[in-house]
N, C-alpha and C positions, 0 to 999 in steps of 0.2 A: 162399871162394866160400862163396853162402850154397845150405842146402838145402832146395827146399820151400817158397821165395815169389813162384814167380813172379807170384800175384794180387795180391799188393803190391806188388809190379816195376811191374807195367802200369797202378798208381795212380799211381807215384810218376811211371815216365815217363808220364804223362797231364799231371801238374802242371806237371814240366816243359816239356812240350813250350807248354804255351800259355804260359808265361814268357817260351820261346825265341821266339815268333814276337809279342809283341808283348802278349799276354792278362797277365792274373794269376788268383792263386787259394790256395787255401789248403788242407790236409789234416790232417788227425788220424791218426794213429798212437795206436790203443788196446789192452792187451792186461795182462794180469799181469806181475809181475815176471820176470825173463828169460825172456819169449818171443822176444824176437829187435830190441826196437825198435830199440834203439841202432845196434844193426847195420843195420839198415833204412836207419836218419841216415849212417852212414860207408857204406854203399852207395849212397845218393843219392848222396852230397856228390864219390865216383867217379866215378857216371854223369853227373855235371853238369859235368865234367874242368874243364880251363878254357875251356872256354863262358861260364862261371855264374861271378860272383862270389860268395866263401859267406862268411856271417860266421853264429856260432856260439855256445850258448852253453844253459848249465840250470839246472834248477832245485835246492837245495840247501835240507833241512829246515832248515839253523837260519837260511837269510834269510827264511823267509814270514812274519816280523814285520816285515821290512827295507826299506821301499816302494820302489820300482824299483830295489833291486837288481839284480834279473835284468835290469832293460829295457837300463839304463845300461852294465851289461855287454853286452848282444848289441850297442849302439847307439854301441860305443866306438868303434868305425873310423871312425865317422860325425859325430863330434862338429867335426872344422874345415869340415863346412857347414852349418853350425848359421844361418850367416847367411844363407843363403836360403831361411831361413823365415820366415812374414807373422811380424810384431814378437808380436802376443798369445799363438801355438806358441810363436815363439823361449822367450819369457821361461817359459813353462810349463812349456817341458822344462829350462830350466837350474834351474826352480826345484826341481822335481822331482829332478833329480842333485844339488844342492847348487851347481850354480854360481852360483846367482842367488838374491836372497830373494823367494820371492812378498810381494806387496804385505798389507795385509791388509786386511778388507772390510769398509766402517762398517756391511755390511748384518747385521752376524752377528747371530746370534738371541741371547737375554740368557742370561744361563750367571752361574756362583756367580763366577766367573772370568770375565769376558768375553776366553772366547779368538776370532782370527779365523776363520770361515767357511773350510771348505775353498776352496782354487783349484778350478777348473770342470778338474772330470779328462778331462774330452772333448776338451779341448786337448791335453793331454797324446798322446792315441791319435792329435787329428787331426796333431802333429807329427812322434808316430811316421809315420804314413804317410808326413808328408811324408820324413823323413829318407831313410825306403828307398825312395821314389822318389827322390830324388839318388842313394842309394849306385846304383842299379839305371840310372841315365842313358846310362850307356856301355855296358855292358853287362850280361845281366841277373843278379839277383840274387836266388840260394838261403838260404833264411834258417832256420837250423836253431835249433831248441829243444828238449830233452828235459828229461825228467822233469817235467812241466808241475803233476803234483799237487804239485809243493815249489814252486812259484814265489809271490812275493807276490802278492797279491791286487793291487796296484796297477800293477804290470806287465802283469800279465795282462788284467786289464781295457783297460788302452792296446792291448796286443797283438787281443785280438779285435776292439777296435773296426776298427783300423787293418784287419784281414781281411777285416771285410761292407763297409769300402769298396773294396777292392784290384780294380780293373776295368781298365784296358790300361798300368802302370807299370811291367812285366816283372820281375816278382814271384812268388815262388813259394815258402809261407812252407810249411815244413813242421814239425810238432810232433810228439814224444810225451809220451803220460801214463799212468800203472801203472792198475792195477784191480787191486781184493782180487780172489781165486777166492770165486762164493758170492754177494760183494755183490749186494745189490737195485738199488741208489739209484751211479751217477757220475754226478758236474757232468756236466752237459751246455750245452756250449761251443757251438751252434750252428753247429759248422762241418761241413764232410766229413768221413766218417770213415771207417774201416778197421781192422776188429777181428783185431789180430793173435793166430791161437790157434795150439796145440801143433801139431806137426809129425808127416805122418804116420807110419808105423810103420817106411814105409821109409827115410822122409827122415830118421827118428832115429835109426833103426841103423847108417847111411852116417856120419852125423856119433860118432855114438860111435864108430867103428872111427877115422875120421880121428884122433878125439881119445887112445883109451885103446889102439890099437894091435890089428892080429889075437894077440894069445897071450894076448888076455881069452880068461879063461873064459866058455865058457855057461852057467853057473847065475850067474856075476857077472853078466854081460852082459845074462839074460833079468830079473835082478833091478835093476838097472840101471836098463832101458827101462823097465820097472811104475813105478818111482819116477818117474821124471822127468818120463812123463807128454805125453813129446812137448814136454819145457820146454827148447830149444836150452842155457840156461845150465849146467841143471842136469847133461847130459848132457854139460859138458865139466868143470863142478868137482867134480861127487861123485864122482865117479872119480881123484881127486888128492887128497883129504879125507885129513886123517892124523888123531891123537888117538884114543883112546877113544870121544868123544863123536862123532863123525862116526858111527861106527857104532852109535849105540846111542838114533840120532834116527827112525827108520823114522817112530816114531808122531805125529810132527810134521806142522804143513802143512811143503808145499814149501819157501815161502820161509826157514820157520823152520831148515828143515834145512839150504839154503844160505848164510845167515846163519853159523850151524855152521863149514859149512865152509869159508869164506871166514876169519872168524877163526884155524880151525885151520890153514890158510897162512899168518897176522900172528904166530900165537904160536910158530912154529919160526924167526922173526927174531931178532938182538942187543934185546935191551930198550932201547935209545939207539934203535934204529930203532923198535920199536913205539910208543914216546913221540913221537918224530917223526912217527910217522905220524900220532898219537892229535890231535895239535898241526895237521897236513891235514885231518882231516876235522873239528874243530872250527872252524877261522878259512873262514869262507865262499867266497871269491875264489880261494885257492887259491896268493896271488902272494909268491915265493919274498919278495923286503922286506920281509913281513910275516911271513911262516913262521917262516925263519934266526934271526933276532931272537929271536921269542919262543923258539924252540927253545934258544938260548943260554941263556936267560935260565933253562932249567930245566937245563944241563949237557951239552947237543948241541948236536952241529956239522953242517957241513954233509955232509961224509963218511960220517955214518949213514946217509943218502938212500941209498949203493950198494947196500946188500942189499936193500931192498923195488926198485929197479929193474932189477938183474940177475932177481929173481926175475918180475917183470914185473908187478907189483900197480899203481905208478905209473907215471907217464912223464912229466918235466918238456918241458913246450911250449915251441915259438920264443918266446912274448913270454913267460918265463919264470914259467910256474903249476904248479903240480903237477895232474896228473889223473889220479885212479883209476881199474883198466882198466873196473872198473862201480858205478855207485851204490850197488850193494848191500853193496861193499868199506867204502863210510865209513860208512855203517850199524852194518853189525859190526861194528866200531871202536869205535862212539859208545856201541852200546849193551852193549858186552863191556867196555866199561872203568869200572871202579868207579867212585862219585860220587866220594871225594875225588879220584880224582885228574882229573875231567873238571873241577870245578870250579879244581883247580892251575893248568890250561893255560888254562880258560879268562880267567881273572887274568894269564896270561904273556902270548896274545895281546893284553888291555888294552892292557897297556904297553909291546904296539910298535906300535901304534898312535896317529895323531897325536888330540887331541882331536874329536869328533867323535859324531856318533851311534852308528856301529860301534864305537868305544870302551864309550860307555854300556852299550851291549847289551850286548858281552860282561862288562864289570862286573856288572851288574844279573845275568846268570847265574852270575856267581861269588859271589855274596852270600848270607850265610849269617842276617844280622842286619838290624837295622832300621841304615837311615845316612840322614841327611839329607840329605848334600850331594848324594846318590847317588838320593835320589827328585827332587832338584829339577832334577835334569841331565837325569831320568828325563822331569820333564816339561817342561823344554823341548824334549827331542826328539822328544814324542807334538805341541807346537806348531809342533815345524817341520814336522812328518807334514804335519797338519792344514791349514797354507799351501801344501803343497805338493801336494795335492789326493790325497796317498795313505793307502792303506790302513793300520793298523798302531797308528795314535793311542791307540784303549783299550784295546787291550794294555801302553803304554807308560804310561800314567795308572795304570792297577792293577794294576801290578808297581812304580810309584812310590808308591801308596795301601802297598800291602804294605810296604815299606821306608820307608814315615814313622811315626818315633817319635813324633809329636804326633796323636791323636786326633783332632781339629777340621779337621787340617790335614790328613789322612788319609781323613774323608769326604768334605773337597772334593774331593778327586782321584778317588773313588768315584762322584760325583755328573757329575763330567768324564768317567766312563770310561762312562757309563751313557748320557750326550749324544754319545761319539763312535762307541758302539755303535751306535748309533740311526742316525749318520749313514752308517756302515757297513754300515747294512741285517742288521745282527746281532741280533737283537732278542729274544730267548728270551737270550743275553748282555746287553742292554742292560736287562732285565726284572728277571734276576737280582740286579745289577749295585743296580738303581734300590733294589729291597727289601732287601739289604744296607744302603745307604748311607740309607735310610728309617729304618732301626731304629738308630743311630746321631745320629739331631739332631732336634731339637725347632725347627729353624731353618723360617722358612715360607718362608722364600726356597727352600731347598734342597726343601720339600716339592713348591713348587708345581714347580718342574724338573723334580724326577722324575715329578710328574704328569704333565709332560710329554712325558717318555721314556715313557710306560706309554703315552700319547695316544697316542704316533705309532705306537706297536707294535699296540695296535687299529686306529688309521684304515689301516694299511697291507695285516691283517685283515680291511677291510670293517665291523667294529664300528664305525660309524658313531657309534650314537649314544654306546655310555660314551665315544669319543675325545673327542666335542662336551663331554659332561659332567663330564668329568675337565678337559678344557682351563677350562670356564666359572667350576666351581669354586675352580680355579688363579690365575683369573684376576683373579676375585674375592676372595680371599685376600689375594692382589697388593696390590688396591686398596685394603683397609679395614687395612693392616697397615704398621706401620710399625720392623716387624722388617731388623734390621740385617745386610746376606749376613757370613758366614763370611771375604771376602777381605779382606784387610787392605786391600785397595786400592779396595775395592767403596765406593759411596759411603753414607753415615748413613744413607739411610732406603730403601726401593722409592720407585724413580721410574712415575709413574703407565704411563711409557711403556712399562715391562717388561709391566705388565698389559694398555697396547692392545695389543703384539705377540703378547700367549698369546690375545685376545682375535680378533685377525685368523687366528690356526689356527685357534681354534674356528666363528669361521665358515665354516672351509674345508671342517672336522667335517660342520657343520651344514647347510652346503645338501648335504648327501649325504644328509642326517637327517631332513631331513624342512621344510617353513615354518615351523613352531610354533617348532624351534631357531634357527631362522634369525632370526625378531625379536627372542628373548630375547636372541638376541648380540650384536644391532645396538642395538638398548634399551641395553645395559648400555654399548657403546661408544659410545652417546653421549652418555651420561651422565659420561661421565669428563671429569675434571677438567685438558685439556690446554693447555699453552702453545703461543704461537705459534712459539716458537721451537723448537718439536719438531719434528724431521724427519718424526713419527707422527703430526702433527695433522690434517694437511690429511686427510688421507686416513679418520681416524676419524671426522672432520667429516662428508665425502664419505658415504662409504660407506651410513650410514644414512638420509643426507636423499635419497639416491638409491633405493636398493634398500626401504625401507618401505613410500613411496606406490607402488612398483610391484607390492607386494604386497596393495594397497589397506588400508595401514594407514597412519598419522600416524605420520610420525618425534615422539619422544616429546619429543628435543633438538634438532630440527632444523628448517631452513627447511622450506617447501611447496614440493613439487616442481618445478613451475610457477617459481619464484623461482628454484632452482639456478643456481650459475651456470656456467659452462664448466667443465669437468672442466679446458680448461689453465690454469683460475687456479689450482685444491687445487697441478697439477702444478708452478707455478712458485713457489708458496707451499712448497713441499715442497723444492725444490732451494734457496728462501733459507733455508729451515732446517737444510739439510746433507746431502738426501737426496740421493745422489752414483750410485747403484747402478738400473737397470734393474729392478731385482726388489721395491726401495722403491715404485715406481709398478704395477707389475704391474695389481693387483686394483682400479683403477682405470676398465683397460679393459674389464674386467666386468663393473662398477657403470656406465658410462656404454650398455652393452648391453645389460643388465637395464632401465634407463629406457628405449630405445630410443633414446639416441641415437647411429646408428651412425657417423651422418659422424663427431662427433670419435671414436669408436674407429678406425676409417679416418688421421687425421692422428695422433693420437696414435700406435695401435699400428703405424703405420710409421714414424714416430722410433722408439720405442723397440727396437724390429726391431733397424733399423738402425744404434743407439746398442748396443745388446748388441751386435751382430754385429761393431762397431769394435771395441770395448774386453774381445771375448772371452769376455763372461759367457753363455757357451752354456746353460747350466743352466736360463736362465728360458727360452727361445726358445722348446719348444712352447708354454706357455705364454701368452706371448707371440703367437704365429702363430697359433691357436689358437682367441684372441678376435680378430685380425687377418683371417683369414680366412672363419669367420663374420659380420663385418661386410662384407667383399666379393664374398661373397655376396649377403646382402642386398641389395647394389645391386644386383645381377643382372654384377658383373664374374667370372662363373663362371670364366674363365682363370686369372683372377690368382688366385681364392680354393682354385685346385687347384695350380696350382703352392706357391701359401706351405703347404696342408697340405703337399701332398706331402711339401717339406722341410721341413718341424715332426715328420712324422713319421718321421723318416730319424733328427732328432737324438735325438723321442724314445725312439725303440728304442737308440740307441747310447748313451743314459745310463739307460736300465733304469727310466724313468717310465712305468711300467703306465696309468698311471691316464689320462696321452694321449695313451698307443700307443691305446685305445681310443679316449678321446674321436674323434683327427683319423680313425681308421678308418674312426668313425661318421659324420665329417662330410663324406670321401669318399666314402663308398658315395649320401649324400644328392646328390652330384652326379652322382654315376653315374646315381642314378636319376630325373634331371631329365633326362638326353639317352638314355636307354633303355637303358643298359649292364647288362641284367638279370644277367646273368651277375656282370661287374666288382660290383653293388651288392651281392649276394647274399652274396660271397665275403666282403667288407669288412664288412658289417653282422655275419657270423659271428663273425669275427676277434675286432671290439669285442667282442661279448656277451661272448664268450670270452676277452679277453684282461683280467684280475682282478688277475696279480700275484700272489708266491708266498705259499702256506698262506690264502688269502684264499675266505670261501665267500661272500661277498656280492657282489651282483647289480655288473655291470659298470658302469665310471663312463661309458662312453659309451653306455647302455642306451635313452634318451632318445632321443639322437638316431641311433640306429638303427633304433628304432622308426618317427621318423620317416621316415627312409629306404625304409626297407619299407612303409610307407603309401603313398608318394608312388609308390613304385612300382607300387604295386599299383592307386592313383586312377588315374595317367595312362594305363595300360593296362585301364582301364575297371573295373576291381574295387574295386567301389563296398562291398562287404558287409565283404572282408577288411581297408582303407582304415579303415574306419569303426568295428569291433572292435577294432584299432592304437591310433586317435588315440584314443578317447573315456576307454581306458584311462590311456594319456599323456597326457592334459591333463585327467583327473579324479583322478591316483592323485600319491601320496608327492611326486613330482616334477614336480608340476602348476603348481609353481614357477620350474623350469627355462628358459630364454632358449627350446629347441626347443621345449619344451611350450605355451609361451604362443604362442611363430608358427605353432606347427601347427594354435592353434583355426582361422583360415580354412578349411581342409581336413578338418578334422573337418564343420564345417558344409556344408560342398560334398558331401559324401558321405554326409551322412546325408540330407543333403534329397532325393538323386540316390537313394536307396534307399527313401522316401519314410518316413522316421521325423526329422520337425526333433528331435522333443522329447529327441531323444539329444547335440543340440547345447545344449542351454538351460543349463547350469550352464554350464557350458562357455564360453560366448559372455558371459555373465551377465559373469561374470572377467574375460573379453579385454574387454568394454566400459568395465570401468571402468579396467584396463588403459592402454587406449587417451586415456581422460582423464588419468588421470596423465603420459603420455608425450606428449600434446601437441607428435604431429609430423604433420605433415598425409598425410603416407603411413601412418601407422600408421590417423586416420580413415577413409583412403580402404578399407584394407582391411574396417573396422569397419560401413563403409554398406555396401560388397558381400555383408558377411554378413546385414544388412538389407535387403537384395534378395532374397536368396536367401530369408530366415525367413519376410520379412512377405507379407502381400496380395501379390494382381500389381498390383491397381491403387495401390499405394506401390514398386515393385517397379523400375520404369522410373525415377523421378526419385531413385532411393540410386544406378542405376547412372551415370545421368548424371555426380550429383556428385562418385561415387568418381573416375568418368576424369576430371573437372573440378581434383581433386585431387592424382591419380597428373600431370597433366601441370606439377603445380608441382615433381614429384620426380624424381629418375631413379633410376629401376626400374625396367626394362623388366618382364623377366619375370610380374613383380603384375601390373602394370598393362595388358600381353598376355593377362594370364589373368580381366580383367576385362572386356576386350573378348570376350575371347572368349563368357562368361557371355552378357554383357549380349546380343550375337550370336544366339547359340543361344536365350534366350529372347526375339526378335525373332522367331525364326524357330516357334520353337512357336506363338505369337502370328500365325504368317501374314503379317508383317511383310518378306518376304525381300529387299525391296530396302533396308529401312532397314539390315536384319542387315548386308549385304554388306560395307561400308565398315567396320567392325568385326572381323568376324569374314578379313577381308583384311590389316589393319592388326597383328591377332594374328597370321597367320601370318606374316607378314614376322618379325615378332619373334623369334617362337620359330624360323626357320629360319632366324636372324643367330646365335641364341644354342645352333644344334644341339641345343636341345630336343625332340629328334624323335619322342616318344608325344605331346607337346601340337600337333607340326606336323601328325600326320598326323590329331588331331583335331581342330584345326580346318580341316584339308585338305576334311576326310569334311561340316564342316559347313557349308562355304562351297558344296561341289558340291549338296549337300540342297535350297538357293536357288537351283538352276536357270543357275549360274554357273560352268563350269570352272576347276576349280582350278589354279593356276599347276601347270605343272612340278617335281618337288623338282630339289631344289637337293643338286649333287655335297654325298655327305653327309659330306665334310674340304674348310674350302679349304687355301691351304697352312701357314699356323701351325698350325692342328689338325693337321692331319699330324704332327707332334715328338711325341715323347714330354715328359710336364711338364718332366725335367729336360733334356733338349732344346733346350727353346724358351726353357728362361733362360736357360742359356750364350749363344742364341744374339743374345736382346737384350742381356744385355752387351757382347757384339762389336759388336752392331750398335751402343752406344755409342761403341765407340771403343777398349774395355778390352782388355788381352793376357791371352794364357792363364794368367801368371801373376797377375796381379790378378784374375780369373774365380776360380780354382781359389782364393785369397784368401779371395774374400769367399764363395764356396757352401764353402768346407771339401772341397775335391776337391786332386787331384795335376793338376800344368800336363798330363801326356801323357793323364790321363782329360781335360778341359776339350778339349783334339784331339782326342779321339777320340768324343766327340762331335758336334765342330762337321764333322768328315767324314763321320760320319752324316747330320748335318743337311743338309749343304748337296747333295745328290743330292735330297731329298724337300721342296725350296726349287726345285727347278733353277734352282741356283747353281753358281761352281765355287766361290769364295773370298770369303771375309767381309768383301768391298770391297763386295756386294752387297747385306749383309744389311742396310742403313739402307732401302733403297730395296724389298725385299721382306717387313719385317716390320709 
């Protein structure tokens, strides 16, 4: 029976009820050691009863560096259902659990010993979601996970991703994590939380009386109540603590006193039993098939387990595992054991395990001197960890370096450890390893790779100029060096391709540092002597040729922009040279946008997104989808752009890509501004401006798009002053070369002219005019002519408007065409040519209504009424498809194509039950009752 936990039980009951009713959810119980979290988990299992299927696991301290150890234990009951998962997800989970090998990624970054890039961790999380949904297919599933603070990071990331995507799977995910009293910061997991605190005095008194009996002296009772401070574990364990240490520990923190109390119970057992418990504490799985052989090597048999069972310290579960009464008991045994005993036990455990990563880790924990063979094994473990997409590779590389007798080989492994730590997001650790490795070597390649590590840390902290300079200098050193890498299997000289890849990274950092750094990087890239058979050569040639002219600069070693062939030719050349991953080609999408070749972005971006989806290379999808959504927006395909950006935003959040969370939130804010969703636009723009990632003080990556979104909202609602202020800062500031800043210039011109201050737009317009010449696209020339009509004298306005509309007619950009028609109609009305104005205003209104661009419809309707012609009655605010949420519309479109729920789930990274849930929500909104009517409705 639990005392005083009614609040927590209500929260758990709500979680169970949602799963029982076909929903899903997650709940985290957080509190200090011994506060009753495990008891609440046990109570939840009891309350779920036979109505739920239950799977359960717990984090273990020694498993923290073993990727996917906790997840593999939790999902073991569902491994026979792996075949139902989509291929990429199944293969990712099989690789994570060591049931199959992850393929090497040919797009891996250069390294002292090129190691495979990590498999996409998102796939493992999606596979986790799919497997949980399968386990809940027949009855609701309760998934219980204790001691989350000790769970290996790879397992935790996968579970958190699954938790965020739970919608209608019938799954209840209940977790518990320990906090330390007085700690100022706990890792925020992004889940609903219940803080478990100490018992009230009355409940604590009842629990103590139940545990200690009615004969406990009042003075002892009061002392125990004061010391326990409402901690249930203290109230149950301190009364039975034995030995002098338990009575002299009053000045220690409560957790330390509980450890002492537990250890006191262990020291009263026979020595052989204590040894067996130490083996069980050191071996992370609790499997008797491992524990008993390890104990036998130390002269201890299975019969020595009985005293520990009789005392209630451990139990043997039906699946033949030893379970400790409380996790603190395991900690007490490990912490109080002498160092030499722990070494001996780890050696014995390793001897009982088959060859593999777990055996290697236990041997490493037992090692006391350099061991070349063990260091080699640890490096292989690190490589496998990376291929499986798990965290922990940095720890394996670093431990391997410490055990490596040869100085150069140890240095090489420190370089790899620093690179792995960067990939795992441990920036301070990465920098420390980089500094240590740099002090040990004169290798130009090694120093370049370590500068890449430092640059990555600076980039994620927002120090873009520093990151750019480090990367550029490293690339130049590589480009001019013939220094041989340390790795024995590396090429004899540094290939120019290594420098090119470093410059690609420098370009990324330079994009946020300013226009001059961008130009410098591209000039260097254009000058590299790359062969036609190098996969990076087509991009290295295309990027400067596309971007430098868009900045108003000639490409030093590239063809003029007008002569630049389609990006498709660069893609085909890269594929012929061996580029296989969409990640190899993603920057081509960005380059086509910079130069205004939006139609190529739509074509290439759509192809690469489909390829990434099919191959499971999901980490690059937010980048690709951002570029694709921009191009869809510019083509007036607003609904498509919102679908693309919404899915990409979810993926960016799931993968922790803060840059793209900011960018995509800002792009969605712009789409909200288009149709006048003021609160939504403001909310998304605020999110974009506040999303900078950990340890970052620099402006958010989505800042340019966010300010354009807020400016468009102002402009559409008649607030020209606010729009002009934002747009002038955007188009003349440090990010003026960004796509959003370039495309926002016509809005600045309109706002400035409305205020009677056209000079505010002069500088930005001159740059825009040069850009439209470089872009050489009819729609761009149409926008330039619109700007000329606004800025020039009245006698030149009409020819400019007419020429602009003629060019618009040759392109399919309905929103911009309608805006030009609206401005022309307004000009005609102001010059008292109301009859001439009406057809242009009417055409603009029809387009704005069709696009649901409500602020612009209102403006066009007002202007049309001012001509003396009654404006058409406003259409309903939503057509049937527009009544759906982006996810409902996306699912409905795929269902209309004949895809099954499972096919749709695989394509959109959802569970089939969630797909069915959204379809049933969509049907009444569309006025239909089944999917057979979808093709004729959408």
